C-alpha positions in Angstrom: 80.8 26.0 127.9 77.9 24.6 124.9 76.0 21.3 125.1 75.8 20.3 121.8 71.6 19.8 121.0 70.6 16.9 118.1 67.5 16.1 117.0 65.8 13.7 114.3 63.4 15.7 111.8 60.1 14.5 112.2 58.5 15.6 109.3 60.0 15.6 105.3 62.2 18.2 104.9 62.6 19.2 107.8 66.2 19.8 109.0 67.5 19.2 105.8 70.6 21.5 105.3 74.1 22.6 104.4 74.8 18.4 104.6 70.9 17.1 103.8 71.0 15.3 106.9 67.8 14.4 109.0 69.4 15.2 111.9 70.2 18.6 113.3 72.6 19.6 115.4 72.2 23.3 117.7 74.8 24.4 120.4 73.2 26.2 123.5 74.6 27.3 126.4 75.7 25.5 129.6 76.8 27.8 132.1 80.9 27.4 133.8 83.5 29.1 135.8 84.6 30.1 133.0 81.9 33.0 132.3 81.6 33.5 136.4 81.5 37.4 137.1 82.4 36.4 140.7 79.1 37.1 142.4 77.0 34.0 143.4 73.6 35.5 142.3 74.3 36.4 139.2 75.8 33.0 138.1 72.9 31.1 139.7 71.0 33.9 137.3 72.9 32.7 134.1 72.9 29.2 134.7 69.0 29.5 135.5 68.7 31.5 132.0 70.8 29.1 130.2 69.1 26.2 131.5 65.4 27.6 130.4 66.7 28.3 127.8 67.3 24.5 126.5 64.2 24.1 127.8 62.0 26.5 125.1 64.8 24.5 122.5 63.1 21.3 123.6 59.4 22.2 123.5 60.1 24.2 120.0 61.5 20.9 118.7 58.1 19.0 120.0 56.2 21.4 118.3 53.8 22.3 121.7 53.4 25.6 121.1 51.5 25.9 124.9 54.5 24.5 126.0 57.3 27.0 124.5 54.8 29.9 125.5 54.9 28.5 128.9 58.8 28.3 128.8 59.3 31.4 127.3 57.1 33.3 129.6 59.3 31.8 132.5 62.5 32.8 129.9 61.0 36.4 130.3 60.5 36.0 134.0 64.2 35.0 134.8 65.8 38.0 132.1 63.6 40.7 133.8 64.6 39.5 137.3 68.1 39.0 136.5 68.4 42.3 134.5 66.7 43.9 137.5 69.2 42.6 140.0 72.1 43.8 137.6 70.9 47.4 137.4 70.2 47.2 141.3 74.3 46.3 141.6 74.9 49.8 139.1 73.0 52.0 141.1 75.3 51.3 144.1 78.8 51.1 142.1 80.7 53.3 139.8 80.2 51.2 137.3 80.6 53.4 134.2 79.0 51.3 131.7 75.6 51.6 133.2 73.6 53.6 131.1 75.1 51.1 127.8 74.4 48.0 129.7 70.8 48.9 130.4 70.1 49.6 126.9 71.9 45.8 126.2 69.0 44.9 128.2 66.3 46.4 126.5 67.9 44.4 123.3 68.0 41.3 124.7 64.3 41.8 126.4 63.0 42.9 123.0 64.5 39.4 121.3 63.0 37.4 124.0 59.5 38.9 123.5 59.8 38.6 119.9 60.4 35.0 120.0 57.4 34.3 122.1 55.3 36.5 119.1 57.0 34.2 116.6 55.2 31.1 118.3 51.8 33.0 118.4 51.8 33.6 115.2 53.5 31.0 113.5 53.4 27.4 113.3 57.2 27.4 111.5 59.3 26.0 113.9 62.6 26.7 111.8 62.4 30.0 112.0 61.1 30.3 115.8 64.3 28.1 116.3 66.2 30.4 114.1 65.1 32.9 116.2 66.2 31.5 119.8 69.4 30.4 118.1 70.3 34.1 117.5 68.9 35.0 120.9 71.0 32.4 122.2 74.2 34.3 120.5 73.6 37.7 121.6 72.9 36.1 125.7 76.3 34.7 125.4 78.2 37.6 123.5 76.5 39.8 126.7 77.6 37.7 129.6 81.1 37.8 128.0 81.4 40.6 126.8 79.0 43.1 128.9 78.4 41.5 132.0 81.9 39.9 132.6 82.8 43.9 132.3 81.6 45.1 135.4 83.8 42.5 137.6 86.2 44.8 138.6 83.9 46.9 140.6 82.1 44.3 142.2 83.6 45.0 145.4 82.2 48.1 145.4 78.7 46.6 146.3 79.6 44.6 149.3 
């Protein structure tokens, strides 16, 4: 479910962590069938979001702020389209957790916008990287703990 993303630190002190290594390792999600909600469109959107997160991470590591901002903007567009699609699904089913689910969407939007703001305001890639990893964790937990919960209601939307 995850891919290991390794990078070699390029500046003095960067990447120094618990093991005092010049290589940092981060886990980023790779969509697979084990987290399928059972809808091809939603699953494809989840996969696109995960792929875009890895793209953002690569640009963060390259310290190319213009590319980071562009990649985050693309991520924000993917999230917006995905959340709208899910919320349209809620409107035509009896899914009982739609209000709470929509709140989760607002939180995830806010987190992604926060990362974008951090890039605009700071040149500290470690902070941006940390924020991105927190977003990844929240996104994966959202899919596993929240999105998989509407799987039983999919038949109502057909």
